[in-house]
Structure formats: C-alpha cells, structure tokens
N, C-alpha and C positions, 0 to 999 in steps of 0.2 A: 763407755761400753755398757754400763748397767742400765742406761736409759733404753737401749734397744734390746738388751738381753731379755729372754722370756723363760724364766725358771720353770713355769708350768709345762711349756712345750718340751724343755729339756728332760724333765722328769717323766713325761708321757712317753717320749721316745725310749728312754732308759728302761721303763717298766715293760714296754713292748719287747725289748731285747730279753729281759729277764724271763718273761712268760714263755717266749719261743724256746729259749735255751732250757728252761725247766722241763718243758714237754719233751725235748730231745733227750735230756738226762733220764727222765722216767722211762722212756722207750728203750734207751740203751741199757738200763739196769735190769731188764727182764732176764738176761742171760748170765748175770753175775752169780755163779754157783761155786766156783773153785777159787783158790788163791791166784791161779794164772789168769782167771777172768777179772778178778778185782784189781790185781797189781799190774797186769800186762795186757788187759783188754782181750784176753784169749788169743793174743798174737794174731789178731784178725785184720789189722790195717795194712793196706798196700804201701809201697814206698812213697808214691805221690801224696796219699792221704797223710801219712806220718810226716812227710816233709812240710806240708802246710801246717800241721799241728805243732811241729818243732818251731816253725817261724812264729806261730801264735804264742808258744811258750816263751820264746826268746825276746820278742819285741814287746817290751814292757812299756808302761806309761813314760818311763824315763827316756826310752828310745824315741817315742813320738814327740812328747811335749818338751823334754829336756834338750834333745839335740837340735830340734827346730829353734828353740830359744837361744841355745848356745851359738848357733850360726847367725841368727838375727842380731845378736848383741856383740859377739866376738869375731864373727866372720869365719875365715878359713880355719882358725884354731878349733872352732866348734865342730867342723867337719872331720877333724882328725879323730874324734871319738868314733864316728861312723866307720872310718877306715879300720880302726882297732877292732871294733866289734865284728866286722865282716871278715877280715884276714884270719881271725881266730878260727873260723870254720874250716879253713884249709888244714889246720892242725888236727881238728876233730875228724875230718874226712880221711886224711892220710895216715894218721897214727892210732886212732881210737875206735871209730864207729864199727867197722867190720869185726875187729878183733874182740871188742867188748861183747858184741852180739853172739859171736861164736863161743865165748868162754863162760859167760854168766847166765843167770836165770832171771833174776828180778832186780838186783841192785848192784851198785859198784862194789860192795863188799864181797859179793859172790865171786868176782874176778880176783880180788886181792887175797881171798882166803882159799882159792882153788888148790894151791900147793903149800900154803903156810898154815900155822896153827889157828884154828877157828876162833877160839875165845878172844885172845888179845887183838887179833887183826880186825875181826868183826866189830868189837867194842870200839876200837880207835876209829874205824871207818864210820861207824854210826855217829860218834861224837862230832867228827868233822862235817858229816852230812847235816846233822841237826844245827850246827853253828852257821853253816852257809845258808841253809834254808831259813833259819830264824832271822838273820840280818836282812836277807833279801825280802822276806815276808814283812818285817817291820817297816822297811823302806816303802814297800808298796802300800801298806795300810796307812802309814803316815801321809804318803802321797795322795791317797784317796781323800783324806781329811783336808789336805792343802788345796785340792781342786774344788772343794765344795763352795768356798767363798766366791770363786771365779765363775763356776759353771752353773750353780743352782741359786745363787744370790742369797745364800745363808751365811750368817755371821755368828760369832761367839763360840766358845769351846763346847757348850752343851749341844748345840745343833750339829757341829762338826763331829762330836763324839757319837751322836746318834747315827749319823751316816756311816761312820767307821764300823759301828756295831751291825748295821744293816748289811754292809759288805761282808763282814765276818760271818754272819748267819747264812747268807746266800752261799758263801764259799763252803761252809760246813755241809749245807744241803746238797750241793753239787757233788762233793766228794763222798759223802755218806751214802747217798742213793746211787749215784752213777759209777763210782769207782773210776778206774783209769779210762774205761770206755766212754762214760759220760763226760769226764774231764776232757778227753781228746776231742770229742765232737764240739764241746764249747770252744776249745782252742781253734778248731778249724773254722767255725762260724766267725769267731773274733778276728782271725787272721784275714779272712775274706773281707770283712767289714773295714778293718784297719787299712789294708793295702788298697782296697777299692776306694775308700774315702780319700786317702792320700793321693791316689792317682788322679781322681777327679779334680781335687784342689790344685795339683801340679799342672794339669792341662789348662785349668782356668787361669792360673797365674801366668803361664806362658802365653795364653791367648791375649790377656790384657796387655802384654808386652810385645805383641805381634810375633810370637814364637821366636823371638830373638833373645837368646840367653845372655849375649853380651850387653844388650840394652838393659836387661834386668840387673846385671851386675853393676853397670854404670849408674843406674838409678839408685841402687842400694848404697853405692859408695857416696853418691851426692847427699842422700838423706843422712847417712852416718856422719859425713863430714860436717853437716849443719847441726848435728845434735849436741846437746849439752854434755852427754857422756864423753864424746870425742874431745870436746873443748876442755873438760876437766882433766882428761888424760893427756892433753897436748898432742892429739893425733889428728890426721886428716883422713879423707875418704879412702885413700889407697891402703890404709892400715887394715880395712875390712877384708881386703883381697889378698893380703900377704901373711905368711905364717910368722909367728913370733909375738903377736899382740899379748896373748895371755901367759905364755910360758917363757918370755924373753928374760925375766928376772931369774928363773930357776929351771933351765931346760931339763935337769935331772928329774924333776917332778913329773914332767911329761913322759920321759923314758920309763920311769917307774910305773906310771899309770898304764902306758902302752903295753909293757910286759905283762901286767896283771890282766889286762883285757884280752890280749892275744893268747896267753897260755891258760887263763882261768876258765874260758869257755869249755875247753876239753875236759875240765875237771868238775863242772857244775853238776851236782847229783840229779837235779830235775831234768837236765838235758840228756844225761847219760841214760836215765831210765826209759827215755822214749825209744831207745834202740831195741828194747825188748818187746815192744808192741807189734813188731813185724815178724812174719813167719821165718825169715831167713836172713843170712848176712848180706846177700845180694840186695834184698829190699832195704836193709839198714843203710847200705851204701847209696842206693837210689834216693832214699829219704833225705840224706845229707846234701846230695846234689840239688834236689828240689829246694831244700831250705836255703842253700847258698844263692840260687837264682832269685827266690822271693825276697830274701833279706837284702841282697845286693840291690834289687830294683827299689825296694823301700828306702834304703839309705840314699839312693840317687834322688828319690822324691824329696827327702828331707833337705837336700842341698837347695833345690828350687824353692821349697816352702820357707826355709830359713832366710834366704836372700829376698824372697817375696815379701816376707813379714818385715824385713829391714826396709824394703823400698816402699811398701804400701802403708805400713803402720808406723814404722820408725822406732829405733831403740829406746828413745825417751818415753814414748807412750807405753811400750812393752814393760819397761822397768817400773813405771808408775802404776800399772794395773795391780789388782789384788794378788794375783798369782805370781807376780814378778816375771822372771825369765820364762817360767813355764806357761805363761799366757800367750806366747807368740802365735802358736798354731790356732787356738780359739779366736784370738783377735783377728787373725788373717781370715778365718772362716766368716766372722761377722762382717768384715770389710767386703768380702767377695759376694756372699750369698745371704746376708742378713740373718735374722734369728733362726730360720729353718736350718740353714747349713750349720750354724753354731750348735743348734740342738742335736743334729746328727753327729757332729764331731764330739760333743759332750758325751753322748751315749757311747760312742766308740772308745773314748778315753776311759769311761767306767767299765766298759766291756773288757778292755785291755787289762785293767787292774784285776777284775774278777777272774779272768782266765789264768793269769799268771799266779795269783795266790792259790787257786785250786790246784795247779800243777805242783807248786811248792809244798802244799799241805799233804797231798797223797805221797809225795816223795819222802817227807819226814815220817809219815805214819808207816809207810812200808819199811823204812829203815829200822824203826823201833820194833815193829811187829815181827818182821822176817829175820832181821839180823840179830837183834837182842833177845826177843822172846822165844822165837821158834828155834834159832840156830845155837844160841849161847845158853839160855836158861833151860830149854827143853832138849838140848843136844840134837837138834834136827828131827825130833820125833814129837811134834805137838799133837794134841788131840784133834780129830777130824773137825774142821770148821772153826776151831778155836782161834787159829791164827788170824783169820779174817775178822772175827769178833774183836780181837785185841786191836787190830788196825782201825776198825770203826770207832772204838772208844778213844783211841789215840787222836783221831781226826777231831773229835769234839774237844779234847784237851788242848790240842795245838790251836784250834780255832779260837777258844777262849783266851789263851795266852796272846795270840796275835791281836785280838780286839783290845785287850788291856794295854799291850805294848804300843799299838798304834795310837790309842788315846793319849798315853803318857808321852809319846814322841811328837805331839802336836806342836807346831811352831819351831821344831828343832831343825838343824841342818842335817838332812837325811842322805845327802849325796855320798858322805863318807861310808854309810852302811852298805850301799851297793858296791862301792870300791873295795870295801873290806871283804864282802862276799866273794868277789872275783880274786882278791889277793889270797884269801884262805884256800879257795879251790885250786889256785895255781901253786901255792906253797905246800899244802898238805896232801891234796888228792892226786894231782898230775904226776909228781915224781914217783909216787908209789905205784900208780897205774902203769907208767912206762917201764919202771924197773921190773914189775911183776910180769909184764908181757914180753920184755926183750932181754932180761938178764937172768940166766939160769942160776947163777950163784946167789941171787937175792934171798935173804933170810927173813924170818919173822921179826927178829930184832931190828933189822934194817927198816922193815915196813913200819913198825911201831915208832921207832925213832923219827923217821921221816914225817909221819903224820902228826905225831904229838909235837915235835920240834917245829915243823912248818906252821902248825896252828898257833903254838905259843909265841913264836917270833912275830907272826903277823899281828896277833892281838896286842902284844906288848908295844910294838912299834906304833900301832895306830893309836893306842891310848896316850902315848907320849908324843903325838904328832900335832902339828898346827891345826888339824881338822877338829881336834877335841878341845884344845885350849891354846890361846895365844895367836891364832891365825886371824885372817880378815873376817871370816864367818864361822867362828868356833861353835861346837856343840854346847860348851859350857862357857858363856861369856863372863868377863870380869875377873877371870883367873888365868894364870899362865904357868903351867908346870911342864911344858913341852921341852924336850931336848933333842928329839929326832927332827931334822929339818924338813923332811918331805911329807906331803899329805898322804901319799900312798906308799906302803912298805914293800911293794913287790920287788924292787931292785935289790933288796937285802934278803927278804924272807924267802923268795923263790930259790935262790942259790943255797940258802940254809937248808931248805927241805931236801934238795938233791944231795947236798953234802952229807947231811946226817944219815940219809939212806945208805950212802956209800960207806961211811965210817962205821955205822951200826952193823953192816953186813961183813965188812972185812975185819972188824975187831973181835968177832966171836967165831966159834966153830960152825961149820956148815952142817947142820943136822937135818936139813931138808932132803926129801927123797928126790934124787935126780931123775928117776923114772917118771915121777909125777910132773916134774918141771918139763921134761921132754914131751909128755902127753899134752900138757897145756900149750906148749909151743906148736905142736902139730895141729891141735884143735883150733887155736887162735888163727893160724895161717890158712888152714884148709876147711875148717868147719866140720871135720869128721868127728862124729859123736855129739855134736852140739844139739841136734834135734832130740836125741834121747835124753839129754840133760835138761831140755826145756820142759819136759813133762813134769807135772806136779801132781 
C-alpha cells in the first residue's frame, strides 16, 4: 500500500478541509454573545440541520474505519455493531429527545435537577458527563495517532504525538472561537463528506460486482475461505456470512456490549446537548428522525464496504497493513480509486475525528461551567459573561488533557474506552434520566445513588475485565488480574444503575415537592413553559 500511498496529497486535502471549516467557524462566531449562543448555538438550527449535525457527532472514526474493518475480517458479527448503534436511536427518539428539550436548558443536569436538590445532583451529573466525555475523547485522540502511520506515511511516537497535538490544537480553536454554532457547522460539513464519500465508494464497489450484492458476498466468502486467518481459525468461507464467528465462545459478551450500545446512546451527554440547539421540541423530534435516516443509510453502506474490502483486498492484507483492522476502508479506497480516493478518504477520517472531539469538548466545558461553576458554586447567579469565560478556559484545559492522554495512549487497545463510555452512559445517566422524567416519587438520594453506583460499577468491572488484563488484546499486556469474565460491563452495571435508583428512592423519605414533579411531567409531555425556561 505504501508504494502507492501519497502522504503529500493526503495532507493537502486535509489542510483544505481545515481551512474551509476554520472560515466557517470564524463566521459562525460573530453572534456568540450570550451563554445560549455559546452553549446552544442560540437555538437557531432547524430539525434537518441538527439531524445532520447529530449524525456528524455520532459517526466517529470507529464507526467508519472500525466497523468496515470488523465486517471485512469477521463478517456478519461486525455488522452486529452497526445494528446496535442504529437501534439505539429508537430509544433516544421515543423516550428522551422531545422530553429533554422540553425540560432542560443546556445540559443533562438541567433535567435531572429540575425537581431535585441542585448541588448533589448537578455535581454527580457533571462527574458522569466528564468521565464519558474523557474516555470517548481519549479514544478519538489515540485513534488519530493510530491512523497517522497508515494515512500519512509517518512512523514513530514523536511524529504521531505531533499529529495528536495538531488535532488537539485545532479542536481547541474550533470550540474556543465558534462555540456550539461553529462546532455544529463543522459536524454538518463532516457528516456530508463522510456519508457522501461512503456512498460513492458503495456504488463503486457494487458497480465492480455488476450491482449484484449476492455476487459480492460470494466473492468475499471465497476470499475469506482462502485466507490464512480462516485457515488458522479452522473456518471456511461460509463463516463470514453466518453469525457466531466472533462471539461463539462467549455470547454473553455480545449481549453485554449490545445492551451498552443500545441503551448508552440515549445517555451520551454530547448527543443529548444537541437537542438544545433547536427552537422547539418538535424540531428536536425531527432532528432525531433525520439522524436515524442518515445513520441508517451510512451503516448499510458499511455493510457493502466491509464485504467489498473482504472481496477486493482480503482479510490477510488488511490485518498485515500498519493500521490493522482499521485499514480496511482506506485499502479499499486505494484499490478502487488509487491515491486520490485514498487522499479523500484520509481527509474524511481526520475530519471525522476533529468534529467528534470538538463536540465532546464543548459538552465537557459546558458541564463544568454551567453545572458546577454557575449552578453549584455561584448558586445560579454568576456574574454577566463570567460563565462563558469559564467555559472557554475549561476548553483549553480539556484540550491539553486530551492531547496528553492521546499521546500516552499510543499503541494501546482503545476499543474498550469507547465501550466504557457507552457502558457508563447507560449505567449512570440513562436510569436517572428515565426516573426523573417518568417517576414522580424519584428522590435526590435515588438520583445520586444511581449515578454514582452506575459509574462505580462500570469502572470497577472494566478495570478487572479481560479488556485491561488477561484478554487476547489487553491494555496492560504481561499481567493478569481480571476476575470479571466479560469485556463490557453493561449486562451487570446497567441493572445496578436502575436498581440503586429504586433502592435509594424507596429507602428514604420523599422530601421532594410533588407539585414541582407534576410541573416537570406536564412540561416534558406538552412543552408548556419550556420556551420561557430556555431564555438565559
């Protein structure tokens, strides 16, 4: 691959994307005057615009490179990831999107503290938000470093570290200057590039196979059957088309991962924040419907691209490339369109990382500035303009931490970081959100127990799981202190989060104001009073 790869062309295309998006961010920043402008883009985006931005926020480098590679190497089992990520949006649409937009102002904690005690609930919500954002951010930054060797022809920890630092500085610039409005436009541009690039490659792969998907599957099965990977595993080509190749040994692991993916999305703070950038609950609902269509189409593209890579490149060549499994989509691009298409796909991959880390950064900064500084420390009465200044300083701090963390995580197995982010969101955030919205009896103690217990159980189980030590690709090789048998804690930690919320509520007196609970129920269901609460 490296003989035909053209790093100069890849960098040129990437720089063109950076320049265009920086211009967009500068133009968007002109109207950033209030907290609502900086955190929620002045609630000026339409449902379709926000739906495209949500898909840009959600479709990370793992979605594009990771799932294509998983399908190319593991077949149908890899596609199960796509199904989990997509089905999750039905939970967000039916249970969360409209109600969150009606009840909150800027963050998830606004909803959780609506009828509960501000201090403990906001603090716990901010902690879970920061943990989810940090692990997600770390995985994206480390992923950026891992792609460097493959896409830009650079090698060595110093070169990769420099690229991670460049990504971090760009992320800080986007969020510092543009706020949520600039970040949203970057995500819209990135989503159009990603879905457009995937669509072109999908049509190209189908055209090469006479637009016969069955013929593509047959060719992929034949290539897989002739590969060394299949021979080592004692499999034939049919294994690529049947479920059970990857999870046959421990199907509980897949159930646990699926639970985390399906339930975690509705609790991801950077996704929930997007519901506040639209002017009404109706537009929030429309934005989720748009996101489902775009993300659904994209994951269908990954099915064709994954099997296309298996057929045209082969699993052995993919695994032997510098990026390993993640190299399937770029190798397929090189096979189809040479260095130019590879350069475009390279730029799209980096654009994907930039857009996702920008969304995560502004979410973490908003949580610290709005939930901790303005609402807890200043008791809801910060000095004019001070809250946004704190948010901007927080962006710089988070950016520096992300750069250091990304450099430190070079060469590590970062897949478990993303899984952990989803597991924490599903274990700590979702139970508290659903109880707050649908259970009048729910108390502050129940909320804190649910968030802290869900977070702690997810973290403890992942630390003592095969993903960290003792597994096939552990984060810490050479040692084995795992006692939890599954790589993802979701099947245990999610019920723990729900159970602790129930026990915490029922074990103590109900001191919450039932009238406020009733008001929250009416507002969440009807939107009455939501517009007044949105003003800042």
